[in-house]
C-alpha positions in Angstrom: 0.0 0.0 0.0 1.3 3.4 -0.8 0.5 6.9 0.6 -2.3 7.6 -1.8 -4.1 4.4 -0.8 -3.9 5.4 2.9 -5.2 8.9 2.0 -7.9 7.4 -0.1 -9.0 5.2 2.8 -9.0 8.1 5.3 -11.1 10.3 3.1 -13.4 7.4 2.2 -13.9 6.4 5.9 -14.5 10.1 6.9 -17.3 10.6 4.3 -18.8 7.1 4.4 -21.0 7.9 7.4 -22.4 11.1 5.9 -22.5 10.4 2.2 -22.9 6.6 1.7 -22.9 6.3 -2.0 -20.9 9.5 -2.8 -18.0 8.6 -0.4 -16.1 6.7 -3.1 -16.5 9.5 -5.7 -15.3 12.1 -3.1 -12.3 10.0 -2.2 -11.4 9.4 -5.9 -11.7 13.1 -6.6 -9.5 14.0 -3.6 -6.7 11.6 -4.6 -6.9 12.8 -8.2 -6.8 16.4 -7.1 -3.8 15.8 -4.9 -1.9 13.9 -7.6 -2.7 16.6 -10.2 -1.6 19.4 -7.9 1.7 17.5 -7.3 2.1 17.0 -11.0 1.5 20.7 -11.6 4.1 21.5 -9.0 6.6 19.2 -10.6 5.9 20.6 -14.0 6.3 24.2 -13.0 9.6 23.3 -11.2 11.0 21.6 -14.3 9.7 24.4 -16.6 11.6 26.9 -14.5 14.7 24.7 -14.3 14.7 24.2 -18.1 14.2 27.9 -18.6 17.2 28.7 -16.3 19.3 26.2 -18.3 18.2 27.8 -21.6 16.7 24.5 -22.8 13.9 24.6 -25.3 11.8 21.5 -24.6 8.2 22.2 -25.6 5.9 25.2 -26.0 3.5 26.4 -23.4 0.5 25.2 -25.3 1.9 21.7 -25.7 2.8 21.6 -22.0 -0.8 22.6 -20.9 -2.2 20.0 -23.3 0.0 17.4 -21.9 -1.0 18.4 -18.4 -4.7 18.2 -19.2 -4.2 14.7 -20.8 -2.3 13.6 -17.7 -5.0 14.9 -15.4 -7.7 12.9 -17.3 -5.5 9.9 -17.3 -4.9 10.1 -13.5 -8.6 10.4 -12.9 -9.4 7.3 -14.9 -6.5 5.4 -13.4 -7.8 6.2 -9.9 -11.4 5.4 -10.9 -10.3 2.0 -12.3 -8.1 1.3 -9.3 -10.3 2.3 -6.4 -13.7 1.0 -7.6 -12.9 -2.7 -7.7 -11.0 -5.3 -5.8 -8.3 -2.8 -4.8 -10.7 -0.9 -2.6 -11.9 -4.1 -0.9 -8.3 -5.1 -0.3 -7.5 -1.6 1.2 -10.6 -1.9 3.4 -9.6 -5.3 4.6 -6.0 -4.3 5.3 -6.9 -1.1 7.1 -9.6 -2.8 9.2 -7.1 -5.5 10.4 -4.4 -3.1 11.6 -4.8 0.0 13.6 -4.7 2.8 11.0 -3.8 6.4 11.8 -6.7 8.7 11.2 -5.7 12.1 9.8 -7.7 15.3 10.3 -10.0 16.0 7.5 -9.0 19.6 7.4 -5.3 18.6 7.1 -6.1 16.3 4.3 -8.0 18.9 2.3 -5.2 21.4 3.1 -2.6 19.2 1.3 -3.8 19.9 -2.3 -4.3 23.6 -1.5 -0.8 23.8 -0.1 0.6 22.1 -3.2 -1.2 24.6 -5.4 0.1 27.5 -3.2 3.6 26.2 -3.5 3.2 25.9 -7.2 2.2 29.6 -7.3 5.3 30.5 -5.3 7.6 28.5 -7.6 5.9 30.0 -10.7 6.4 33.6 -9.3 10.0 32.8 -8.5 10.8 31.7 -12.0 
């Protein structure tokens, strides 16, 4: 199990009591949003790095198109991964051992913090 599986289970278990059928969609959206914000941070960092090194890799339009395609790919990958047997395996593993529950506010702050850090890196470059 990786970090995203643990975060998925924490979000899923938080929202399972309030929103029974929507909990899985909320958790998938959360994990995708976190992964996309980290991807954006990484992309902005490398764009600034390549700009400082005077390397021409790809145009801005192509980079945004690639980012949008990667975001859609990440959503469908997470959707395929967390709707089938993998979610049942995560539930079984997390129910057996004592899992650490994170604060829901801290979990929702992670993608916002990544986007804020992306903005800072973008302004620095």
